[in-house]
N, CA, C and O atoms as a GROMACS GRO file, in nm:
protein
  324
    1UNK      N    1  -1.666   1.592  -0.606
    1UNK     CA    2  -1.600   1.466  -0.630
    1UNK      C    3  -1.496   1.442  -0.520
    1UNK      O    4  -1.479   1.328  -0.475
    2UNK      N    5  -1.426   1.547  -0.477
    2UNK     CA    6  -1.324   1.532  -0.373
    2UNK      C    7  -1.376   1.599  -0.244
    2UNK      O    8  -1.412   1.716  -0.242
    3UNK      N    9  -1.377   1.517  -0.136
    3UNK     CA   10  -1.428   1.570  -0.009
    3UNK      C   11  -1.316   1.646   0.066
    3UNK      O   12  -1.339   1.756   0.116
    4UNK      N   13  -1.197   1.587   0.074
    4UNK     CA   14  -1.090   1.649   0.148
    4UNK      C   15  -0.959   1.635   0.070
    4UNK      O   16  -0.903   1.525   0.058
    5UNK      N   17  -0.910   1.747   0.019
    5UNK     CA   18  -0.797   1.743  -0.071
    5UNK      C   19  -0.667   1.707   0.002
    5UNK      O   20  -0.582   1.637  -0.053
    6UNK      N   21  -0.651   1.756   0.126
    6UNK     CA   22  -0.530   1.726   0.199
    6UNK      C   23  -0.521   1.576   0.234
    6UNK      O   24  -0.411   1.521   0.232
    7UNK      N   25  -0.630   1.511   0.265
    7UNK     CA   26  -0.630   1.368   0.293
    7UNK      C   27  -0.592   1.290   0.164
    7UNK      O   28  -0.522   1.189   0.170
    8UNK      N   29  -0.639   1.338   0.054
    8UNK     CA   30  -0.609   1.275  -0.075
    8UNK      C   31  -0.461   1.286  -0.106
    8UNK      O   32  -0.402   1.191  -0.156
    9UNK      N   33  -0.399   1.398  -0.078
    9UNK     CA   34  -0.256   1.418  -0.103
    9UNK      C   35  -0.175   1.331  -0.009
    9UNK      O   36  -0.075   1.271  -0.051
   10UNK      N   37  -0.216   1.323   0.118
   10UNK     CA   38  -0.142   1.237   0.211
   10UNK      C   39  -0.153   1.092   0.167
   10UNK      O   40  -0.057   1.016   0.180
   11UNK      N   41  -0.272   1.052   0.115
   11UNK     CA   42  -0.283   0.916   0.065
   11UNK      C   43  -0.190   0.890  -0.052
   11UNK      O   44  -0.131   0.782  -0.060
   12UNK      N   45  -0.176   0.982  -0.141
   12UNK     CA   46  -0.086   0.966  -0.256
   12UNK      C   47   0.059   0.957  -0.209
   12UNK      O   48   0.136   0.881  -0.267
   13UNK      N   49   0.097   1.033  -0.108
   13UNK     CA   50   0.233   1.028  -0.057
   13UNK      C   51   0.260   0.887   0.006
   13UNK      O   52   0.366   0.827  -0.013
   14UNK      N   53   0.160   0.840   0.080
   14UNK     CA   54   0.177   0.707   0.144
   14UNK      C   55   0.188   0.598   0.035
   14UNK      O   56   0.267   0.505   0.050
   15UNK      N   57   0.111   0.608  -0.073
   15UNK     CA   58   0.123   0.513  -0.179
   15UNK      C   59   0.263   0.514  -0.239
   15UNK      O   60   0.320   0.409  -0.268
   16UNK      N   61   0.317   0.635  -0.258
   16UNK     CA   62   0.454   0.644  -0.313
   16UNK      C   63   0.558   0.584  -0.222
   16UNK      O   64   0.654   0.521  -0.267
   17UNK      N   65   0.540   0.603  -0.093
   17UNK     CA   66   0.630   0.542   0.004
   17UNK      C   67   0.621   0.390   0.000
   17UNK      O   68   0.724   0.323   0.011
   18UNK      N   69   0.504   0.337  -0.014
   18UNK     CA   70   0.484   0.191  -0.020
   18UNK      C   71   0.553   0.134  -0.146
   18UNK      O   72   0.616   0.029  -0.142
   19UNK      N   73   0.539   0.205  -0.255
   19UNK     CA   74   0.603   0.157  -0.379
   19UNK      C   75   0.753   0.171  -0.368
   19UNK      O   76   0.825   0.085  -0.420
   20UNK      N   77   0.803   0.271  -0.306
   20UNK     CA   78   0.952   0.289  -0.291
   20UNK      C   79   1.011   0.189  -0.198
   20UNK      O   80   1.129   0.156  -0.211
   21UNK      N   81   0.935   0.139  -0.102
   21UNK     CA   82   0.989   0.042  -0.006
   21UNK      C   83   1.035  -0.086  -0.079
   21UNK      O   84   1.142  -0.140  -0.051
   22UNK      N   85   0.954  -0.132  -0.168
   22UNK     CA   86   0.984  -0.256  -0.235
   22UNK      C   87   0.988  -0.243  -0.387
   22UNK      O   88   0.925  -0.320  -0.459
   23UNK      N   89   1.061  -0.144  -0.434
   23UNK     CA   90   1.087  -0.131  -0.577
   23UNK      C   91   1.180  -0.248  -0.617
   23UNK      O   92   1.278  -0.274  -0.547
   24UNK      N   93   1.152  -0.314  -0.724
   24UNK     CA   94   1.230  -0.435  -0.756
   24UNK      C   95   1.375  -0.408  -0.797
   24UNK      O   96   1.408  -0.408  -0.916
   25UNK      N   97   1.458  -0.384  -0.699
   25UNK     CA   98   1.604  -0.372  -0.731
   25UNK      C   99   1.662  -0.508  -0.756
   25UNK      O  100   1.602  -0.608  -0.714
   26UNK      N  101   1.775  -0.519  -0.824
   26UNK     CA  102   1.835  -0.651  -0.852
   26UNK      C  103   1.874  -0.731  -0.727
   26UNK      O  104   1.872  -0.854  -0.730
   27UNK      N  105   1.909  -0.665  -0.618
   27UNK     CA  106   1.946  -0.740  -0.496
   27UNK      C  107   1.828  -0.758  -0.400
   27UNK      O  108   1.849  -0.800  -0.286
   28UNK      N  109   1.708  -0.726  -0.441
   28UNK     CA  110   1.592  -0.743  -0.353
   28UNK      C  111   1.546  -0.889  -0.363
   28UNK      O  112   1.515  -0.936  -0.473
   29UNK      N  113   1.540  -0.962  -0.252
   29UNK     CA  114   1.504  -1.101  -0.252
   29UNK      C  115   1.356  -1.121  -0.218
   29UNK      O  116   1.323  -1.201  -0.130
   30UNK      N  117   1.268  -1.050  -0.284
   30UNK     CA  118   1.126  -1.062  -0.250
   30UNK      C  119   1.062  -1.180  -0.329
   30UNK      O  120   0.944  -1.209  -0.308
   31UNK      N  121   1.134  -1.244  -0.415
   31UNK     CA  122   1.079  -1.354  -0.491
   31UNK      C  123   1.066  -1.481  -0.409
   31UNK      O  124   0.985  -1.568  -0.443
   32UNK      N  125   1.141  -1.494  -0.305
   32UNK     CA  126   1.131  -1.617  -0.222
   32UNK      C  127   1.051  -1.596  -0.094
   32UNK      O  128   1.084  -1.653   0.010
   33UNK      N  129   0.950  -1.516  -0.101
   33UNK     CA  130   0.869  -1.490   0.020
   33UNK      C  131   0.763  -1.596   0.038
   33UNK      O  132   0.707  -1.649  -0.059
   34UNK      N  133   0.736  -1.626   0.162
   34UNK     CA  134   0.631  -1.724   0.194
   34UNK      C  135   0.495  -1.662   0.207
   34UNK      O  136   0.395  -1.721   0.164
   35UNK      N  137   0.488  -1.541   0.264
   35UNK     CA  138   0.360  -1.471   0.281
   35UNK      C  139   0.376  -1.333   0.225
   35UNK      O  140   0.474  -1.264   0.253
   36UNK      N  141   0.276  -1.292   0.144
   36UNK     CA  142   0.281  -1.157   0.084
   36UNK      C  143   0.141  -1.100   0.085
   36UNK      O  144   0.042  -1.171   0.068
   37UNK      N  145   0.134  -0.967   0.106
   37UNK     CA  146   0.008  -0.894   0.099
   37UNK      C  147   0.022  -0.793  -0.014
   37UNK      O  148   0.110  -0.706  -0.013
   38UNK      N  149  -0.067  -0.805  -0.111
   38UNK     CA  150  -0.062  -0.726  -0.234
   38UNK      C  151   0.075  -0.754  -0.301
   38UNK      O  152   0.096  -0.864  -0.353
   39UNK      N  153   0.163  -0.662  -0.301
   39UNK     CA  154   0.296  -0.687  -0.363
   39UNK      C  155   0.406  -0.680  -0.258
   39UNK      O  156   0.523  -0.686  -0.293
   40UNK      N  157   0.372  -0.667  -0.134
   40UNK     CA  158   0.476  -0.654  -0.028
   40UNK      C  159   0.497  -0.791   0.042
   40UNK      O  160   0.404  -0.845   0.101
   41UNK      N  161   0.615  -0.843   0.036
   41UNK     CA  162   0.644  -0.968   0.109
   41UNK      C  163   0.649  -0.944   0.258
   41UNK      O  164   0.711  -0.849   0.304
   42UNK      N  165   0.583  -1.031   0.336
   42UNK     CA  166   0.579  -1.011   0.480
   42UNK      C  167   0.668  -1.115   0.551
   42UNK      O  168   0.730  -1.084   0.653
   43UNK      N  169   0.676  -1.234   0.498
   43UNK     CA  170   0.753  -1.339   0.564
   43UNK      C  171   0.828  -1.419   0.462
   43UNK      O  172   0.772  -1.455   0.358
   44UNK      N  173   0.958  -1.450   0.490
   44UNK     CA  174   1.031  -1.540   0.409
   44UNK      C  175   1.087  -1.651   0.499
   44UNK      O  176   1.044  -1.666   0.613
   45UNK      N  177   1.184  -1.731   0.446
   45UNK     CA  178   1.236  -1.846   0.518
   45UNK      C  179   1.310  -1.804   0.646
   45UNK      O  180   1.317  -1.881   0.742
   46UNK      N  181   1.364  -1.682   0.647
   46UNK     CA  182   1.442  -1.631   0.759
   46UNK      C  183   1.355  -1.577   0.875
   46UNK      O  184   1.399  -1.568   0.989
   47UNK      N  185   1.230  -1.541   0.841
   47UNK     CA  186   1.142  -1.484   0.944
   47UNK      C  187   1.062  -1.369   0.884
   47UNK      O  188   1.047  -1.359   0.762
   48UNK      N  189   1.012  -1.282   0.971
   48UNK     CA  190   0.927  -1.172   0.926
   48UNK      C  191   1.016  -1.060   0.875
   48UNK      O  192   1.126  -1.035   0.925
   49UNK      N  193   0.965  -0.993   0.772
   49UNK     CA  194   1.037  -0.881   0.706
   49UNK      C  195   0.973  -0.752   0.761
   49UNK      O  196   0.854  -0.728   0.742
   50UNK      N  197   1.053  -0.670   0.827
   50UNK     CA  198   1.001  -0.549   0.890
   50UNK      C  199   0.947  -0.447   0.789
   50UNK      O  200   0.844  -0.384   0.812
   51UNK      N  201   1.022  -0.432   0.674
   51UNK     CA  202   0.977  -0.339   0.572
   51UNK      C  203   0.847  -0.383   0.512
   51UNK      O  204   0.765  -0.300   0.473
   52UNK      N  205   0.826  -0.512   0.503
   52UNK     CA  206   0.698  -0.563   0.450
   52UNK      C  207   0.584  -0.534   0.541
   52UNK      O  208   0.476  -0.498   0.495
   53UNK      N  209   0.604  -0.550   0.670
   53UNK     CA  210   0.497  -0.523   0.766
   53UNK      C  211   0.465  -0.373   0.771
   53UNK      O  212   0.348  -0.334   0.777
   54UNK      N  213   0.570  -0.287   0.769
   54UNK     CA  214   0.550  -0.142   0.770
   54UNK      C  215   0.480  -0.100   0.642
   54UNK      O  216   0.386  -0.020   0.644
   55UNK      N  217   0.525  -0.155   0.530
   55UNK     CA  218   0.464  -0.122   0.400
   55UNK      C  219   0.318  -0.164   0.394
   55UNK      O  220   0.237  -0.090   0.339
   56UNK      N  221   0.282  -0.276   0.447
   56UNK     CA  222   0.143  -0.325   0.451
   56UNK      C  223   0.056  -0.233   0.533
   56UNK      O  224  -0.055  -0.199   0.492
   57UNK      N  225   0.107  -0.193   0.649
   57UNK     CA  226   0.032  -0.101   0.736
   57UNK      C  227   0.012   0.033   0.666
   57UNK      O  228  -0.098   0.089   0.672
   58UNK      N  229   0.117   0.086   0.599
   58UNK     CA  230   0.105   0.211   0.528
   58UNK      C  231   0.009   0.199   0.409
   58UNK      O  232  -0.064   0.294   0.380
   59UNK      N  233   0.008   0.087   0.342
   59UNK     CA  234  -0.082   0.065   0.228
   59UNK      C  235  -0.228   0.063   0.275
   59UNK      O  236  -0.315   0.120   0.209
   60UNK      N  237  -0.256  -0.001   0.386
   60UNK     CA  238  -0.392  -0.002   0.442
   60UNK      C  239  -0.437   0.136   0.484
   60UNK      O  240  -0.551   0.175   0.458
   61UNK      N  241  -0.348   0.208   0.547
   61UNK     CA  242  -0.380   0.345   0.588
   61UNK      C  243  -0.404   0.434   0.465
   61UNK      O  244  -0.494   0.518   0.467
   62UNK      N  245  -0.326   0.416   0.362
   62UNK     CA  246  -0.339   0.495   0.239
   62UNK      C  247  -0.473   0.464   0.172
   62UNK      O  248  -0.539   0.555   0.121
   63UNK      N  249  -0.514   0.340   0.171
   63UNK     CA  250  -0.648   0.304   0.115
   63UNK      C  251  -0.762   0.363   0.193
   63UNK      O  252  -0.859   0.412   0.135
   64UNK      N  253  -0.751   0.359   0.326
   64UNK     CA  254  -0.854   0.417   0.413
   64UNK      C  255  -0.862   0.566   0.390
   64UNK      O  256  -0.973   0.620   0.380
   65UNK      N  257  -0.747   0.636   0.380
   65UNK     CA  258  -0.746   0.779   0.359
   65UNK      C  259  -0.802   0.815   0.221
   65UNK      O  260  -0.869   0.918   0.205
   66UNK      N  261  -0.774   0.729   0.120
   66UNK     CA  262  -0.831   0.751  -0.011
   66UNK      C  263  -0.980   0.742  -0.012
   66UNK      O  264  -1.046   0.820  -0.080
   67UNK      N  265  -1.037   0.646   0.063
   67UNK     CA  266  -1.181   0.635   0.073
   67UNK      C  267  -1.239   0.758   0.143
   67UNK      O  268  -1.344   0.809   0.104
   68UNK      N  269  -1.170   0.805   0.246
   68UNK     CA  270  -1.220   0.924   0.321
   68UNK      C  271  -1.213   1.048   0.229
   68UNK      O  272  -1.301   1.134   0.236
   69UNK      N  273  -1.112   1.056   0.145
   69UNK     CA  274  -1.090   1.175   0.066
   69UNK      C  275  -1.187   1.190  -0.054
   69UNK      O  276  -1.211   1.301  -0.102
   70UNK      N  277  -1.242   1.079  -0.102
   70UNK     CA  278  -1.332   1.086  -0.214
   70UNK      C  279  -1.476   1.100  -0.166
   70UNK      O  280  -1.522   1.025  -0.081
   71UNK      N  281  -1.544   1.197  -0.222
   71UNK     CA  282  -1.680   1.229  -0.171
   71UNK      C  283  -1.786   1.139  -0.245
   71UNK      O  284  -1.876   1.084  -0.181
   72UNK      N  285  -1.773   1.126  -0.374
   72UNK     CA  286  -1.878   1.060  -0.449
   72UNK      C  287  -1.817   0.944  -0.530
   72UNK      O  288  -1.704   0.954  -0.578
   73UNK      N  289  -1.890   0.838  -0.544
   73UNK     CA  290  -1.851   0.718  -0.617
   73UNK      C  291  -1.732   0.646  -0.556
   73UNK      O  292  -1.656   0.582  -0.629
   74UNK      N  293  -1.712   0.656  -0.425
   74UNK     CA  294  -1.594   0.588  -0.366
   74UNK      C  295  -1.610   0.433  -0.371
   74UNK      O  296  -1.511   0.360  -0.377
   75UNK      N  297  -1.735   0.385  -0.369
   75UNK     CA  298  -1.755   0.241  -0.379
   75UNK      C  299  -1.716   0.190  -0.518
   75UNK      O  300  -1.659   0.082  -0.530
   76UNK      N  301  -1.746   0.265  -0.620
   76UNK     CA  302  -1.712   0.228  -0.758
   76UNK      C  303  -1.562   0.240  -0.780
   76UNK      O  304  -1.508   0.169  -0.865
   77UNK      N  305  -1.495   0.324  -0.712
   77UNK     CA  306  -1.349   0.335  -0.725
   77UNK      C  307  -1.276   0.209  -0.680
   77UNK      O  308  -1.176   0.171  -0.742
   78UNK      N  309  -1.322   0.145  -0.577
   78UNK     CA  310  -1.251   0.034  -0.518
   78UNK      C  311  -1.314  -0.104  -0.558
   78UNK      O  312  -1.244  -0.205  -0.557
   79UNK      N  313  -1.438  -0.107  -0.590
   79UNK     CA  314  -1.503  -0.229  -0.626
   79UNK      C  315  -1.572  -0.214  -0.760
   79UNK      O  316  -1.692  -0.188  -0.765
   80UNK      N  317  -1.498  -0.229  -0.871
   80UNK     CA  318  -1.559  -0.205  -1.005
   80UNK      C  319  -1.665  -0.312  -1.032
   80UNK      O  320  -1.652  -0.429  -0.997
   81UNK      N  321  -1.768  -0.263  -1.096
   81UNK     CA  322  -1.880  -0.358  -1.124
   81UNK      C  323  -1.869  -0.416  -1.262
   81UNK      O  324  -1.953  -0.497  -1.303
   0.00000   0.00000   0.00000
């Protein structure tokens, strides 16, 4: 079921970093974003948000590593039927 355990662990660490970047703190102004990918705001009225861009890149890398780490049924993991 697992092809590469180390890649799977790295993917989980990257997911945790993405979640920690934009944990909804009271002073986080992510509600007024103009462009968002998944849950990470990328652009607001002031311009581009660097944490949002970095978080989006880390999230995409984590998803790719998760697909690489799973040996069997990886299509079913990401695209439920």
